[in-house]
C-alpha positions in Angstrom: -0.1 -0.1 0.0 1.1 3.5 -0.8 1.1 4.8 2.8 3.5 2.0 3.8 6.1 3.0 1.3 9.2 5.0 2.3 8.5 8.7 2.8 9.8 11.3 0.2 13.3 12.4 1.0 13.6 16.0 2.5 14.8 18.3 -0.2 16.3 20.6 2.3 19.9 21.1 1.7 21.7 18.7 4.2 24.2 20.5 6.4 26.5 17.6 7.3 28.0 14.2 6.2 25.5 12.1 8.1 22.6 14.2 6.9 23.7 13.8 3.2 24.1 10.0 3.6 20.8 9.8 5.1 19.2 11.7 2.6 20.7 9.9 -0.5 19.9 6.3 0.9 16.3 7.5 1.5 15.9 8.8 -2.0 17.0 5.4 -3.1 14.4 3.6 -0.9 11.9 5.9 -2.2 12.5 5.2 -5.7 12.6 1.3 -5.1 9.3 1.6 -2.9 7.5 3.4 -5.9 8.8 1.9 -8.8 6.2 -0.4 -10.4 7.1 -4.0 -10.6 10.5 -3.2 -8.9 11.6 -5.9 -6.7 14.2 -5.1 -3.9 17.6 -6.6 -4.4 20.0 -6.9 -1.5 23.1 -6.2 -3.5 21.7 -3.2 -5.1 20.8 -1.5 -1.8 24.3 -2.6 -0.5 25.9 -0.6 -3.4 23.4 2.3 -2.8 24.6 2.3 0.9 28.2 2.2 0.2 27.9 5.0 -2.4 25.9 7.2 0.0 28.6 6.7 2.5 31.4 7.5 0.5 30.0 10.6 -1.1 28.5 12.0 2.1 31.4 13.9 3.2 32.6 15.1 -0.2 33.1 18.7 -0.7 32.6 20.0 -4.2 33.5 23.1 -6.1 36.9 23.5 -4.2 39.8 22.9 -6.7 42.6 24.7 -4.7 43.5 21.4 -2.9 42.6 19.3 -5.6 46.2 17.6 -5.5 45.7 16.5 -1.8 44.4 13.0 -2.4 44.2 12.2 1.1 41.8 15.0 2.0 38.7 13.6 4.0 36.5 15.8 1.8 37.0 13.8 -1.3 35.4 10.4 -1.9 35.9 7.9 -4.8 33.6 4.6 -4.6 34.9 1.8 -6.7 32.3 -0.9 -6.9 32.2 -4.0 -8.7 28.6 -4.9 -9.2 27.9 -8.4 -10.5 25.6 -8.9 -13.2 21.9 -8.4 -12.2 22.7 -6.0 -9.5 21.1 -3.3 -11.3 24.1 -0.9 -10.7 22.7 2.1 -13.0 19.7 2.3 -10.6 21.8 2.0 -7.5 24.1 4.9 -8.5 21.5 7.1 -10.2 18.9 6.9 -7.5 21.5 7.6 -4.9 23.8 10.3 -6.4 21.3 12.4 -8.4 19.2 13.2 -5.2 22.3 14.1 -3.3 23.3 16.5 -6.2 19.9 18.0 -6.4 19.8 18.8 -2.7 23.1 20.7 -3.1 22.2 22.4 -6.3 25.0 20.5 -8.0 25.2 18.4 -11.2 26.0 14.8 -12.2 28.1 13.7 -14.9 27.6 10.0 -16.0 30.2 8.6 -18.4 29.9 5.4 -20.1 31.8 3.3 -22.6 29.2 2.1 -25.0 26.3 3.7 -27.0 24.1 0.8 -25.7 24.4 2.1 -22.2 23.9 5.9 -23.0 20.9 4.9 -24.9 19.6 3.0 -21.8 20.2 5.8 -19.6 18.7 8.4 -21.8 15.5 6.5 -22.8 14.9 4.3 -20.0 16.6 4.7 -16.5 16.8 8.4 -16.0 13.2 9.0 -17.3 11.9 6.4 -15.1 13.9 8.0 -12.1 12.6 11.5 -13.0 8.9 10.3 -12.8 9.4 8.8 -9.1 11.7 11.6 -7.6 9.7 14.5 -5.8 12.5 17.0 -7.2 12.3 17.2 -10.8 15.6 17.3 -13.0 16.6 17.6 -16.6 19.0 15.3 -18.2 20.7 15.3 -21.6 23.2 13.4 -23.7 26.5 15.2 -24.7 28.1 14.4 -28.0 31.2 15.8 -29.5 31.4 18.6 -32.0 32.2 16.4 -34.9 28.5 14.9 -34.4 27.0 18.2 -35.4 26.8 20.0 -38.8 28.7 23.3 -39.2 25.8 25.5 -40.8 28.4 28.0 -42.4 30.3 25.1 -44.0 27.1 23.5 -45.3 25.7 26.7 -46.7 28.7 27.0 -48.7 28.9 23.5 -49.9 25.2 23.6 -50.6 25.7 26.5 -52.7 28.2 24.7 -54.9 31.2 26.6 -53.3 34.4 24.8 -52.8 35.1 26.1 -49.3 38.2 24.0 -49.1 36.1 20.8 -48.9 38.4 18.9 -51.4 41.5 20.2 -49.5 42.4 16.6 -48.5 40.3 14.5 -50.9 41.7 11.2 -51.4 44.5 11.7 -48.6 44.8 9.5 -45.5 43.4 6.5 -47.1 39.9 7.6 -47.0 37.3 6.7 -49.4 37.2 9.2 -52.2 34.5 11.8 -52.0 32.9 10.9 -55.4 30.9 13.1 -57.8 30.8 16.8 -57.0 27.3 17.3 -58.3 26.0 14.4 -56.2 27.6 15.9 -53.0 26.3 19.3 -53.8 22.9 18.0 -54.1 23.1 15.9 -50.8 24.4 19.2 -48.9 21.5 21.1 -50.3 18.9 18.5 -49.0 20.3 18.8 -45.7 20.1 22.5 -45.7 16.5 22.2 -46.6 15.9 20.0 -43.9 17.5 22.1 -41.4 15.4 25.2 -42.7 12.2 23.2 -42.6 12.8 21.8 -38.9 12.9 18.2 -40.2 16.5 17.9 -38.9 18.3 19.5 -35.9 21.8 19.1 -37.4 22.9 16.0 -35.2 24.6 13.3 -37.6 23.1 10.4 -35.7 19.4 11.8 -36.4 19.9 11.4 -40.3 17.7 8.7 -41.8 20.9 7.1 -43.3 24.4 7.3 -41.8 26.3 9.4 -43.9 29.7 8.5 -45.6 32.7 9.7 -43.4 34.1 11.5 -46.5 30.6 13.3 -47.2 30.3 14.2 -43.5 33.8 15.5 -42.7 33.8 18.7 -44.8 30.6 20.0 -43.0 31.4 18.7 -39.4 31.5 21.3 -36.7 35.0 20.9 -35.6 36.8 23.2 -32.9 39.7 24.3 -35.2 37.2 25.6 -37.9 34.9 27.3 -35.5 34.7 31.0 -34.3 31.9 30.1 -31.9 29.7 33.1 -31.0 31.7 35.4 -33.4 30.4 33.1 -36.4 27.5 34.8 -38.2 25.5 31.4 -37.8 26.0 31.0 -34.4 22.4 31.5 -33.4 21.3 28.8 -35.7 24.3 26.3 -34.7 23.3 22.8 -33.9 26.1 22.3 -31.9 25.7 25.3 -29.7 22.1 24.7 -29.3 22.9 21.3 -27.9 25.4 22.8 -25.6 22.8 25.2 -24.4 20.5 22.4 -23.6 23.5 20.8 -21.6 23.8 24.1 -19.8 20.0 23.4 -18.3 20.4 19.9 -17.6 21.4 18.6 -14.0 22.4 15.2 -15.4 24.6 15.1 -18.4 25.6 11.6 -20.1 28.7 11.4 -21.8 31.3 8.9 -22.9 34.7 8.3 -21.7 36.3 9.5 -24.9 34.4 12.9 -24.8 34.9 13.3 -21.0 38.9 12.9 -21.3 39.2 14.7 -24.6 37.3 17.9 -23.3 39.0 18.0 -20.0 40.0 21.8 -19.4 37.9 22.9 -22.7 34.7 24.1 -20.8 32.8 21.8 -23.0 31.3 20.0 -19.9 31.1 20.9 -16.2 34.4 20.9 -14.4 35.0 17.6 -12.6 35.4 19.2 -9.3 32.3 21.0 -9.5 30.0 17.9 -9.8 29.7 14.4 -9.0 31.3 12.1 -11.7 30.0 8.6 -12.3 32.1 6.3 -14.4 30.2 3.2 -15.5 31.9 0.4 -17.5 35.0 1.8 -15.8 37.3 -1.1 -16.7 37.4 0.5 -20.3 38.8 3.7 -18.8 42.6 2.8 -18.9 42.4 1.8 -22.7 40.4 5.1 -23.5 43.0 7.2 -21.6 46.0 5.5 -23.5 44.1 6.0 -26.8 43.4 9.7 -26.0 46.9 10.5 -25.1 48.4 8.5 -28.2 50.0 10.8 -30.9 50.3 9.9 -34.5 51.2 11.4 -37.9 50.4 10.2 -41.6 53.8 9.8 -43.2 52.7 9.1 -46.8 50.0 11.7 -47.6 51.7 15.1 -47.7 50.3 17.1 -50.7 48.3 19.1 -48.4 51.4 20.8 -47.3 51.7 22.3 -51.0 48.3 23.9 -50.6 49.1 25.5 -47.1 51.5 28.5 -48.4 48.7 29.9 -50.6 46.0 29.5 -47.9 48.0 31.0 -45.3 49.2 34.0 -47.4 45.8 34.9 -48.8 44.1 34.9 -45.3 47.2 36.9 -43.9 46.9 39.4 -46.7 43.0 39.8 -46.3 43.4 40.7 -42.6 46.8 42.7 -43.2 48.8 40.3 -40.9 52.5 40.7 -41.5 54.0 37.5 -40.1 57.5 37.4 -41.8 57.3 33.7 -42.2 58.6 32.0 -45.5 55.7 29.7 -45.8 57.1 27.9 -49.0 60.5 27.1 -47.2 58.7 25.7 -44.2 56.0 23.7 -46.0 58.9 22.3 -48.3 60.9 21.7 -45.3 58.0 19.6 -43.5 57.3 17.6 -46.6 61.0 16.8 -47.3 61.3 15.7 -43.6 58.3 13.6 -43.9 59.4 12.0 -47.2 62.8 11.0 -45.5 60.9 9.6 -42.5 58.5 7.5 -44.9 61.8 6.2 -46.6 63.3 5.2 -43.2 59.9 3.9 -41.9 59.4 1.8 -45.1 62.9 0.4 -44.7 62.1 -0.5 -41.0 58.9 -2.2 -41.7 60.8 -4.4 -44.3 59.8 -6.0 -47.8 56.5 -7.6 -46.0 54.6 -4.4 -46.8 54.5 -5.4 -50.3 52.4 -8.5 -49.7 49.9 -6.7 -47.8 46.1 -6.6 -49.1 43.4 -4.4 -48.0 41.9 -7.1 -45.6 45.5 -7.9 -44.0 46.1 -6.9 -40.5 48.5 -3.9 -40.2 52.3 -4.4 -40.1 54.0 -3.0 -37.1 57.6 -2.1 -36.1 58.4 -1.1 -32.6 61.6 0.7 -31.4 62.5 -1.2 -28.4 62.9 1.1 -25.2 61.7 4.0 -27.4 65.3 4.3 -28.7 65.4 5.7 -32.2 68.4 4.9 -34.8 70.5 8.1 -35.1 69.5 8.5 -38.7 65.9 9.3 -37.5 66.9 12.4 -35.4 67.5 14.8 -38.2 64.4 14.6 -40.1 62.3 14.4 -36.9 64.2 17.8 -35.6 63.5 19.4 -38.9 59.7 18.2 -39.0 59.4 19.6 -35.4 60.8 22.9 -36.4 58.8 23.4 -39.5 55.6 22.3 -38.3 56.0 24.3 -35.0 56.6 27.4 -37.0 53.5 26.8 -39.3 51.5 26.0 -36.4 52.4 29.1 -34.4 51.4 31.2 -37.6 48.2 29.2 -37.7 47.5 30.2 -34.0 48.3 33.9 -34.5 46.1 34.1 -37.6 43.5 32.6 -35.7 43.7 34.9 -32.6 43.5 37.8 -35.0 40.6 36.5 -36.9 38.6 35.9 -33.7 39.4 39.6 -32.7 38.3 40.7 -36.1 35.1 39.0 -35.9 34.4 40.3 -32.2 35.3 44.2 -33.0 33.9 44.2 -36.5 30.5 42.6 -36.7 30.1 43.3 -40.2 33.4 41.2 -41.1 32.1 38.3 -39.1 31.2 36.1 -42.1 34.6 36.5 -43.8 36.5 36.2 -40.7 34.8 32.8 -39.8 35.4 31.5 -43.4 39.2 32.4 -43.1 39.2 30.9 -39.7 37.7 27.6 -41.2 40.4 27.7 -43.9 43.2 28.0 -41.5 41.6 25.5 -39.1 41.6 22.7 -41.6 45.2 22.7 -41.5 45.7 23.1 -37.8 45.0 19.4 -36.7 47.5 18.0 -39.0 50.2 20.5 -38.0 49.4 19.7 -34.4 50.0 16.1 -35.2 53.1 16.5 -36.9 54.5 18.8 -34.2 53.3 16.6 -31.3 54.4 13.4 -32.7 57.8 14.6 -33.9 58.2 16.1 -30.5 57.4 12.8 -28.6 59.6 10.7 -31.0 62.6 12.9 -30.2 61.8 12.8 -26.3 64.2 10.6 -24.4 63.1 8.7 -21.2 64.0 10.3 -18.0 66.0 8.2 -15.5 63.9 5.7 -13.8 60.8 6.6 -15.8 59.1 4.3 -18.4 59.9 5.3 -21.9 57.3 6.1 -24.6 56.1 3.4 -26.7 57.1 4.3 -30.3 56.1 2.5 -33.3 55.2 2.4 -37.1 52.2 0.9 -38.7 51.8 0.0 -42.4 48.8 -1.0 -43.9 46.9 -0.9 -47.3 43.5 1.0 -47.9 41.8 1.5 -51.0 44.8 -0.1 -52.9 47.2 2.6 -51.5 50.0 1.7 -48.9 49.7 3.6 -45.7 52.2 4.4 -43.1 52.0 6.1 -39.9 54.2 6.8 -36.7 52.8 6.6 -33.2 53.9 7.4 -29.6 52.1 6.8 -26.5 52.7 6.8 -22.7 52.9 3.4 -21.1 51.2 4.1 -17.7 47.5 4.8 -17.9 47.3 5.4 -14.5 49.6 8.2 -14.5 47.5 9.8 -17.2 44.3 9.4 -15.3 45.9 10.8 -12.1 47.2 14.0 -13.8 44.3 14.5 -16.2 41.3 13.3 -14.3 41.7 12.3 -10.7 43.4 15.4 -9.3 40.5 17.4 -10.3 37.6 15.0 -9.2 36.2 15.6 -5.5 33.4 12.7 -5.6 32.9 9.8 -7.9 31.5 6.5 -8.4 33.6 4.1 -10.5 31.7 0.7 -11.3 31.4 -2.1 -13.7 30.8 -5.8 -13.6 34.5 -6.6 -14.3 36.6 -4.6 -11.8 37.9 -7.5 -9.9 40.4 -9.7 -11.6 42.1 -12.9 -10.3 40.3 -12.1 -7.2 41.1 -8.6 -6.1 41.1 -4.9 -7.4 44.7 -4.2 -7.4 45.1 -4.4 -11.3 42.3 -2.2 -12.1 43.4 0.3 -9.4 46.8 0.5 -10.8 45.7 0.9 -14.3 43.2 3.5 -13.3 45.6 5.7 -11.4 43.6 5.1 -7.9 46.1 2.8 -6.3 47.7 5.5 -4.1 44.6 7.7 -3.9 43.7 7.7 -0.2 40.3 8.9 -1.2 39.5 5.4 -2.8 37.3 2.9 -1.2 36.2 -0.5 -2.9 33.3 -2.7 -2.7 32.6 -6.0 -4.3 28.8 -6.4 -4.5 27.8 -10.0 -5.5 25.4 -10.9 -8.2 22.0 -12.1 -7.1 22.3 -15.1 -9.6 22.7 -18.6 -8.3 25.6 -19.3 -10.7 26.2 -22.8 -9.4 22.6 -23.8 -10.1 21.7 -21.8 -13.3 25.0 -22.2 -15.1 28.0 -24.4 -15.5 31.4 -23.9 -16.8 33.1 -26.8 -18.8 36.7 -26.9 -19.5 37.5 -29.2 -22.2 41.0 -31.1 -22.3 42.5 -31.0 -25.6 45.3 -33.3 -26.8 47.1 -30.5 -28.6 48.7 -27.6 -26.5 47.3 -24.3 -27.1 50.6 -23.0 -27.9 50.7 -25.2 -30.7 48.5 -22.9 -32.8 47.7 -24.8 -35.9 47.3 -28.2 -34.1 45.1 -26.8 -31.3 42.9 -25.0 -33.6 42.2 -28.0 -35.8 41.3 -30.0 -32.8 39.2 -27.3 -31.1 37.3 -26.8 -34.2 36.5 -30.2 -34.8 35.1 -30.4 -31.0 33.4 -27.2 -31.5 31.4 -28.4 -34.8 30.4 -31.4 -32.6 29.2 -29.4 -29.9 27.3 -26.7 -32.0 24.9 -29.5 -32.9 23.6 -29.6 -29.5 22.4 -26.1 -29.9 18.6 -25.8 -30.2 18.0 -22.3 -29.5 20.4 -19.4 -29.0 24.2 -19.6 -28.9 27.4 -17.3 -28.8 31.0 -18.4 -30.2 33.9 -16.1 -29.1 37.1 -16.4 -31.0 40.3 -14.5 -30.1 41.4 -13.9 -33.6 39.8 -13.2 -37.1 42.0 -16.0 -38.6 40.6 -18.4 -36.0 37.2 -17.4 -37.0 37.6 -17.6 -40.6 39.0 -21.2 -40.2 35.7 -22.0 -38.6 33.6 -20.7 -41.3 35.7 -22.5 -43.8 35.1 -25.8 -42.2 31.3 -25.0 -41.8 31.2 -24.5 -45.7 32.7 -28.1 -46.6 32.1 -31.6 -45.8 29.7 -32.9 -43.1 29.4 -29.4 -41.4 27.5 -27.5 -44.2 24.2 -28.0 -42.7 25.3 -26.0 -39.7 26.2 -23.1 -41.7 22.8 -21.7 -42.2 22.5 -21.5 -38.4 25.4 -19.2 -38.0 25.5 -15.5 -38.1 28.9 -13.9 -38.3 30.0 -10.4 -37.1 30.9 -8.3 -40.2 28.5 -10.0 -42.3 26.0 -7.1 -41.3 25.7 -4.4 -38.6 25.6 -5.6 -35.2 22.1 -4.3 -34.8 20.8 -6.2 -38.0 22.5 -9.3 -36.8 21.0 -9.4 -33.4 17.6 -8.6 -34.9 18.0 -11.7 -37.1 19.3 -13.6 -34.3 16.1 -12.9 -32.0 13.9 -13.4 -34.8 15.2 -17.0 -35.5 15.1 -17.9 -31.9 11.5 -16.5 -31.7 10.7 -18.7 -34.6 12.0 -21.9 -32.7 15.1 -22.1 -34.7 18.5 -22.6 -33.6 20.8 -19.5 -34.1 24.6 -19.2 -33.6 26.4 -15.9 -33.3 30.1 -15.8 -34.3 32.1 -13.0 -32.9 35.4 -11.4 -31.8 36.3 -9.4 -28.7 33.4 -6.7 -29.3 30.8 -9.5 -28.9 32.5 -10.5 -25.7 30.9 -7.6 -23.8 28.0 -5.4 -24.1 25.8 -8.0 -25.6 22.6 -8.6 -23.6 21.0 -11.8 -25.0 18.7 -13.1 -22.1 16.9 -16.5 -21.8 16.9 -18.6 -25.0 18.9 -16.0 -26.8 22.0 -17.2 -25.4 21.7 -20.8 -23.7 25.4 -21.5 -24.8 28.8 -19.7 -24.8 31.6 -21.2 -26.5 35.1 -19.7 -25.7 37.7 -20.9 -28.1 40.8 -20.0 -26.3 41.8 -17.8 -23.4 41.4 -14.1 -24.6 45.1 -13.1 -24.3 45.7 -9.7 -25.8 47.5 -9.7 -29.3 51.3 -10.5 -28.9 51.9 -7.8 -31.5 50.3 -5.0 -29.5 53.1 -2.5 -29.5 52.2 -0.9 -26.3 51.7 -4.0 -24.4 55.1 -5.1 -25.8 56.6 -1.8 -24.8 55.3 -2.3 -21.2 56.3 -5.7 -20.8 60.1 -4.8 -21.9 60.1 -1.9 -19.3 58.8 -4.1 -16.4 61.3 -6.7 -17.3 64.0 -4.1 -17.2 62.8 -3.4 -13.7 63.1 -6.8 -12.7 59.4 -7.4 -12.6 57.2 -10.3 -14.3 55.1 -8.6 -17.0 53.0 -11.8 -17.5 52.0 -12.0 -14.0 51.3 -8.2 -13.4 49.7 -7.2 -16.6 48.9 -10.2 -18.9 47.1 -12.6 -16.6 44.9 -9.7 -14.8 44.0 -8.4 -18.2 42.9 -11.6 -19.5 41.1 -12.5 -16.4 39.1 -9.4 -16.9 38.2 -10.2 -20.7 37.3 -13.7 -19.5 35.0 -12.4 -16.9 33.3 -10.2 -19.6 33.1 -13.2 -22.0 31.6 -15.7 -19.4 29.2 -13.0 -18.4 27.3 -13.2 -21.8 25.8 -16.4 -20.3 23.5 -15.3 -17.4 21.5 -12.2 -17.9 18.6 -12.8 -15.6 17.8 -14.6 -12.4 15.7 -17.2 -14.5 18.3 -18.0 -17.1 20.0 -21.3 -17.6 23.1 -21.6 -19.6 26.6 -23.5 -20.3 29.8 -22.0 -20.9 32.4 -24.3 -22.6 35.9 -23.4 -22.7 38.3 -25.4 -24.9 41.5 -24.0 -23.2 42.7 -26.5 -20.7 45.2 -24.1 -19.3 42.4 -22.6 -17.4 42.7 -25.7 -14.9 46.0 -26.9 -15.7 48.2 -23.8 -15.2 48.5 -21.6 -12.1 47.7 -18.4 -13.9 44.4 -20.3 -15.2 43.2 -21.0 -11.5 44.3 -17.2 -10.7 41.5 -16.2 -13.5 39.3 -18.6 -12.2 39.3 -16.8 -8.8 37.9 -13.8 -10.6 35.0 -15.7 -12.1 31.4 -16.1 -10.7 30.9 -19.6 -8.8 29.7 -21.6 -11.8 29.4 -25.2 -11.6 32.9 -26.3 -12.6 33.5 -29.4 -14.7 36.6 -30.8 -16.8 35.8 -32.7 -20.0 38.1 -35.4 -21.6 36.9 -37.1 -24.6 33.3 -38.2 -23.9 33.8 -38.0 -19.9 32.7 -34.9 -18.1 33.4 -34.7 -14.3 33.0 -32.0 -11.7 36.0 -30.5 -10.4 
């Protein structure tokens, strides 16, 4: 009955930690008590109580002591929430009321589009309907997801506007027929004018080709913001204005890290930060702070002097820079680096095809041969001079637009023209600078590598540099600014503890961090079993193991009567399985199999669900990206087949560089990095099996190292307590 449900939380701003903790937990109980059809879960309330306790003493908005990790007025709750706990409801129903009571905001960051959509379309609307205090929420996207009206109008009118500046470069798909492009841009303009489209790329009926979208995307380097004549109708800034009125903003990890310090989102110290799917955070951080440059496509440098000179003359900017000399110098340096790079990669590049995996060449310890230093120094010099001039021109153009509104249109056009070169110049200067950087004594070196491939029939070659420790990056760029946070996922505990995640995420030495593992409500031993198959061939014998494993897999697939998922550790392995299905006695199985890449993920999952609904067997073949994020409850996934333990690729240059550095320190990279990371992936993969408390499923792993080796047993410590069995030949026994 309604009068027996929890009372509404007091909206009065709490004055002390105990009052804030009580308010947050009362809000959670209020929501649970009033949600239709909602059943209380012990683990969910445990998570909510832990969050309320951790954040109760947090003091937001004070950045003056942000570097003091041990301050009692900071709090970071790290929560592993097993599948079925309902973690999004636990943190949202606790943190949002706490923020509202203090007139603060909440920033929720996720790693996948699926969870963002769930929060925006389901979880947050349901919460807003139940809380007594209303709140607004919004989804934040990067600039590049929105159209630039100024560019679009120019291109729709048939003006070049620099759209073809980099046409055909960088391995991208050629833009195609100019008349067709102009017609498409005109259609988008009309849709904007008629209110049928809001300028969001994701709201177009058909996703545009990247090469068609890129010339009209709203990028920071080509935007004069409020000084642009199209500012009042700008899709991106209209979305930004909506964010300004939202108390809860949903973002992704990439956007969160890439916009730190740019004022595109609320400052981390001014709001509560929730990082869901937080196991992705270290990888995202390394990706964000990896520098790279294209060594093969340089003709854009030939166009730079004319563009810069014409803009400088138009605004009477006397720069005194010999643009032709510096552009030629940069291009010559890139040519020398490309020659050196091709020699380093070796003759194997000639045998590459478009579908081949890229070739990499890593410089051990970040040390470069001496003949690389001169062209890198020249590139750093020339790119630096050109970049400095681009920045000076941009400053004057913004000032002109501000001081002379009548010149705003021309200033914005000039700004966009210069801005198209800026990211490439930044890429050259930053990468060259990092490649020239030597490691400080005792500090880990940078990972430096070349990557070669083939795209659209053309050889590609790029240079990359990346810091080795994501934890240091996250500490410096994120955590020292965060006052109150919830960090959660279903796979933060690996090999039985939080240690690996805390080190990778930069939280291991942060005294504000507290951890809690909340168990899944599922009865894993009753609902599921994990069968480890003993093969005759050792998994290190790749060819022999693959042949034996695939023969066993084909036999096991015949047991599938409804839904199943097969997870492969490599594309080569998956292709071998498909080839086996297409010949001999297994051809009848092929029609039951849906393969990742044959269609979009959305289409494949719809086909899979329809087949199962029609009473047919349906088997999904997938790689790593199918190993997490897929929600296939009930009959949609009664079997999960794991073809091999999901170790990372041994060719990963960053992983290799980290391993070398740890070895040089007398440490064991396999035990410190490889085993915990593999254990975390295995937890995700096995987690596809049980999605609700009524599911029943079997996980079959063909890699007996999980039972036979000590590191395999370490990985088992981090898995849910499935009924564990060993299978050898026709015999299956409990372990």
